[in-house]
VOGU-3710 file (C-alpha; in Angstrom, 3 decimals, decimal comma):
1> mavifadtts> 0,217/0,578/0,099  1,144/3,480/-0,526  0,952/6,538/1,402  1,220/10,361/1,006  3,400/12,691/2,616  2,362/15,834/2,928  2,744/19,513/4,143  0,812/22,444/5,360  1,947/24,582/2,615  -0,449/22,727/1,018
11> sipteeakql> -3,339/24,592/2,711  -5,202/21,556/3,294  -6,746/22,214/6,596  -5,258/20,033/9,160  -7,990/18,259/10,373  -8,954/17,535/7,106  -5,640/15,774/6,209  -5,806/13,376/9,111  -9,228/12,660/8,409  -7,999/11,619/4,733
21> gieflpqiiv> -5,161/9,674/6,287  -2,551/11,880/4,933  1,056/11,925/7,208  1,061/15,620/7,399  3,597/17,878/8,466  3,824/21,222/9,811  6,363/24,444/8,397  8,083/25,986/11,282  7,525/30,020/11,926  9,798/31,949/13,389
31> fgddtyrddy> 8,985/35,219/15,039  12,137/36,935/16,914  12,605/34,324/19,600  9,448/32,522/19,165  9,070/29,644/17,174  5,609/28,051/15,984  4,344/24,918/14,199  1,614/26,015/11,495  -0,665/22,843/12,029  -1,497/23,693/15,689
41> emdsttfinr> 0,348/26,543/16,786  -0,609/29,378/15,000  -3,038/29,351/12,398  -3,661/31,900/9,069  -5,370/34,499/10,619  -3,210/34,584/14,100  -0,730/35,164/11,689  -1,669/37,614/9,454  -2,850/39,852/12,738  0,591/39,447/14,375
51> lktekdlpkt> 2,463/39,702/10,905  0,809/43,722/10,552  1,947/44,543/13,477  6,025/43,437/13,907  9,062/44,891/12,706  10,747/42,648/11,279  9,520/39,762/8,587  9,095/36,597/10,072  10,928/33,890/8,777  9,949/29,756/7,989
61> aapppalygp> 11,427/26,644/8,091  11,043/23,540/6,676  9,781/20,669/8,730  13,042/18,894/10,245  14,081/15,697/9,070  13,586/14,462/12,718  9,896/15,006/11,989  9,766/12,829/9,262  12,000/9,849/10,150  9,440/8,276/12,707
71> lfekhlnagn> 6,811/8,710/9,901  9,449/6,884/7,566  10,272/3,764/9,743  6,706/3,283/10,638  5,271/3,062/7,246  8,243/1,200/6,211  8,505/-1,643/8,783  4,332/-1,523/7,701  5,054/-2,980/4,575  4,196/0,775/3,111
81> tiivltpsqk> 5,466/2,563/0,142  5,642/6,104/0,851  5,233/9,041/-1,468  6,003/12,477/0,042  4,288/15,525/-2,446  6,656/18,626/-1,544  6,079/22,242/-2,632  8,686/23,658/-5,238  12,295/23,426/-3,566  13,146/27,148/-5,438
91> vsgtfrsaev> 10,606/28,428/-2,328  10,617/26,047/0,360  13,440/23,343/1,643  10,694/20,888/2,491  12,194/18,844/-0,582  15,640/18,905/0,879  14,442/18,352/4,310  12,034/14,737/3,558  15,414/13,542/0,974  17,945/14,420/4,106
101> aaqdfasdki> 15,662/12,176/6,155  15,108/9,796/3,810  18,506/8,897/3,475  18,686/7,006/6,579  16,633/4,356/5,386  18,088/3,647/2,254  14,941/2,486/0,820  13,722/2,361/-2,556  9,773/2,667/-0,507  10,307/6,046/0,126
111> hvidtqsiga> 9,998/8,447/-3,058  10,235/12,428/-2,819  8,407/14,427/-5,269  8,980/18,119/-5,976  5,526/19,224/-6,898  7,193/22,019/-7,914  4,047/23,969/-7,113  2,432/25,595/-3,662  -1,297/26,025/-1,990  -4,416/24,963/-3,615
121> slasivksan> -2,802/23,297/-6,621  -0,478/20,684/-4,620  -3,596/20,198/-2,447  -5,228/18,966/-5,713  -1,935/16,755/-6,666  -2,297/15,763/-2,987  -5,782/14,701/-2,684  -5,642/12,752/-6,033  -2,128/11,241/-5,472  -4,191/10,037/-2,237
131> dwckaeledq> -7,329/8,541/-4,223  -4,889/6,715/-6,060  -3,224/5,376/-2,921  -7,138/4,156/-1,734  -8,217/2,895/-5,132  -4,728/0,629/-4,507  -3,378/1,517/-8,047  0,355/0,257/-8,890  3,152/2,847/-6,921  4,342/3,806/-10,231
141> eiiqnvenli> 1,239/4,856/-11,769  0,766/6,777/-8,692  3,657/8,629/-9,205  3,000/8,766/-13,243  0,062/10,367/-12,323  1,323/12,936/-10,253  4,181/14,067/-12,452  1,519/14,278/-15,484  -0,492/16,672/-13,096  2,873/18,561/-12,205
151> sreqnlfvvd> 3,247/19,047/-15,753  -0,153/20,746/-16,334  -1,086/22,893/-13,098  -1,369/26,444/-13,605  -1,064/28,804/-10,740  -1,532/32,312/-10,527  -1,757/35,088/-7,890  -2,384/38,734/-7,515  -0,981/39,976/-4,873  -1,214/43,488/-2,709
161> tleylhkggr> 2,800/43,947/-3,073  5,919/42,541/-3,870  7,580/43,607/-0,435  7,232/40,203/1,179  8,583/38,315/-1,621  11,089/40,614/-1,975  12,124/40,407/1,554  12,191/37,198/2,003  13,800/36,438/-0,877  11,471/34,633/-3,471
171> iggakmlvgs> 10,933/37,060/-5,352  12,235/34,729/-8,076  11,674/36,556/-11,621  9,400/38,591/-10,378  12,331/41,244/-9,510  12,338/43,477/-12,268  8,856/44,421/-10,822  10,121/46,237/-8,318  10,642/49,589/-7,807  7,568/49,869/-9,702
181> llqvkpilsl> 4,609/52,451/-8,496  3,296/51,679/-5,550  -0,008/51,472/-6,824  0,345/48,494/-9,329  -0,716/45,125/-8,740  1,034/42,721/-10,055  -0,355/39,433/-11,451  2,595/36,451/-10,524  2,876/32,982/-11,791  4,130/30,150/-10,553
191> rkgqvepves> 6,208/28,409/-13,469  8,095/25,374/-12,858  8,339/26,221/-9,247  9,231/29,972/-9,269  7,807/33,020/-8,915  7,337/34,799/-12,462  5,401/38,179/-13,547  2,536/37,445/-16,052  1,745/41,619/-16,381  0,520/44,432/-13,914
201> qrtkkkalsr> -2,826/46,465/-13,311  -3,719/49,715/-11,947  -6,093/48,581/-9,332  -6,415/45,350/-7,641  -10,560/45,308/-8,610  -8,535/45,043/-12,416  -6,219/43,045/-11,165  -8,546/40,695/-10,155  -10,833/40,906/-13,358  -7,508/40,277/-15,548
211> lkelvlencp> -7,069/37,401/-13,151  -9,917/35,774/-14,627  -9,494/36,272/-17,522  -6,518/34,919/-18,104  -7,674/31,649/-16,255  -10,754/31,142/-18,944  -8,469/31,286/-21,817  -7,097/27,374/-21,206  -9,168/26,406/-17,860  -11,069/23,391/-19,011
221> tdassklaiq> -15,179/23,680/-18,460  -15,372/20,247/-16,246  -14,440/18,742/-13,111  -10,920/17,845/-15,015  -10,014/21,123/-14,162  -9,555/21,033/-10,751  -10,044/24,874/-10,232  -9,253/25,927/-7,141  -9,027/29,769/-5,213  -7,010/30,778/-2,539
231> hggaledaqm> -6,127/34,174/-0,272  -4,829/35,077/2,836  -7,382/36,797/4,217  -9,269/37,884/1,493  -12,277/35,584/2,221  -15,048/38,103/0,751  -13,046/38,586/-2,558  -12,582/34,922/-2,878  -16,097/33,690/-2,526  -16,921/36,165/-5,161
241> lakdfeqtln> -14,219/34,466/-7,576  -15,373/31,441/-6,877  -19,088/31,644/-7,310  -18,095/33,180/-10,394  -16,101/31,074/-12,004  -18,774/28,187/-10,930  -21,258/30,305/-13,063  -18,762/30,525/-15,902  -17,183/27,401/-16,473  -20,695/25,413/-14,956
251> iphvpiyhlp> -18,848/23,969/-12,690  -21,087/22,869/-9,431  -18,265/23,450/-6,283  -15,053/25,758/-7,276  -13,076/24,990/-3,094  -11,591/27,664/-1,429  -8,323/27,470/0,400  -7,202/30,046/2,991  -2,986/29,948/2,357  -0,906/28,756/5,095
261> paflvhagpg> 1,411/31,053/7,477  4,362/29,783/5,821  2,586/30,660/2,336  2,076/34,374/3,696  5,262/35,141/5,016  6,239/35,670/1,689  3,144/36,851/-0,506  1,377/39,256/2,355  -1,387/39,618/3,495  -4,877/40,509/0,682
271> vmgvsyfikd> -3,093/37,946/-1,784  -5,148/35,749/-4,239  -5,058/32,972/-6,116  -6,197/30,335/-8,882  -4,826/26,979/-9,372  -5,709/24,873/-12,371  -4,778/22,103/-14,474  -4,777/22,559/-18,394  -6,442/19,741/-20,650  -3,345/16,468/-21,195
//
């Protein structure tokens, strides 16, 4: 049997991951001398409120190898195959941490996969892989299906400011926009695991309108799109966006994910995003 490992950068609520049988690890949030796990010790709302009052940008750390070790041992002893689905290693150290932990076991039953993603698209990959595990697909078929999803994922974001990405060193190709007018609202994408600029609009309203247009250009009009909305303290906008897509694309339900603290450290409050998968 294959077991899926994921972490909070997928935006899946901790209790939901537990109910689904996913082995779920936290990112570590560091405010000065204080550290918090972002699964049980700090939620997104608490984080945003504190972020707005802190002078210095908090830091993040991937789940340490020591958290993976005992879980790897448990499942290997049970005869299970382990598939670890990590956020992009270009924006997170999680892939490296899981790889270091796997080296202690030297087992061909541990597979660590860089999804080149984060947030809602990672959630879709994780949940799909978990479904394939429950359907008892062969290990290699699950891995191939995951790699197919990775090749088709689309991630678009509108951020209120590039300040957090710039300070946190995760700005990637969007660094060319730093120094632009403060009122410009950039639309960004995650391409091959790295933040890249798409275009900019003068207001957030125009940016969200343009975001919808970009999605509609190539988003499939059925459940295969796995379309999802993600936000950082912008629930009302997220709900409006989800409703628009449900009507426009005739999709019964578009899930909404509240982005985790480890994501918001770099994207900042107010971020809005859409993830989906184009046709194979």
